[in-house]
C-alpha positions, 0 to 999 in steps of 0.5 A: 462513503458507502459502497453504493455511493462508490458504485454510483460515481462516474468512471473518472471520479471512481478512478480518482478515489481509487488512485487515493488508495493505490497510485497505479492508474491502470489498476484504478481503471480496471477496478472502476470498470468492474463496478458495480460491486455487490459487497466490499468483499467483491470489491476487494476481490476485484481489486486483488485480481486486477493488480499486476506486476506492471502496477507496482512501480506506479504504486510505489511512487505513492508510498512514503518510506517506512519511518518518514514522518507523514503528517496525514492520510492513509500512510500516517494512520498505517505507520502510527506505531513507527511515529511513536518509536524511539530514535534508535529504531527510527535510525535503524529504519532509515539505514535499512531503507537506504540499504533496501533502496540501493539493493532493489531500486524502490522503497520498502513496501510493507503493510504496516497497519497494526505492526510495531516499528520493531516488527517492521524493521525486522521484516525489512532486514529479513527481506534484504536477503531476498533476490530481486524477483522474489522481493518484487513478488513480496512487495506486490503481495504487500501492496494487495494487502494495503489496497484491501485495507484501504478499500475497506476504509473507503467504503466503510460508511 
């Protein structure tokens, strides 16, 4: 879809499209209400500005674990390198995911696009040392990065 087509959607349809990028309803409502956007950069800036800590839990519900087999969609494309990783790395990611979820109470969220499975594993292991408040801020920053990439793809035509 083009940016112009996105701008021309009804509010409900724009929210539905945005929820496919980030499953946080409040965020989608705020971004949809700020239309029209003159540029992709303006859309991305508004999306980043609209993102709040309170959106993180809803957004996390829409993200599979890093390393889980995802057959299609944004997560599959973003985690492509993990799908090709060897069993040792995939097993270590599964173990790391369990430790992360036990420590922080939610899935490990990271902007995986263009990153190797080994890099994502090293990042997971490093983030396990964060305190919960710091990790929440890091996860929110990762969510903003994921949203930026997904929005660019959304209106890339």
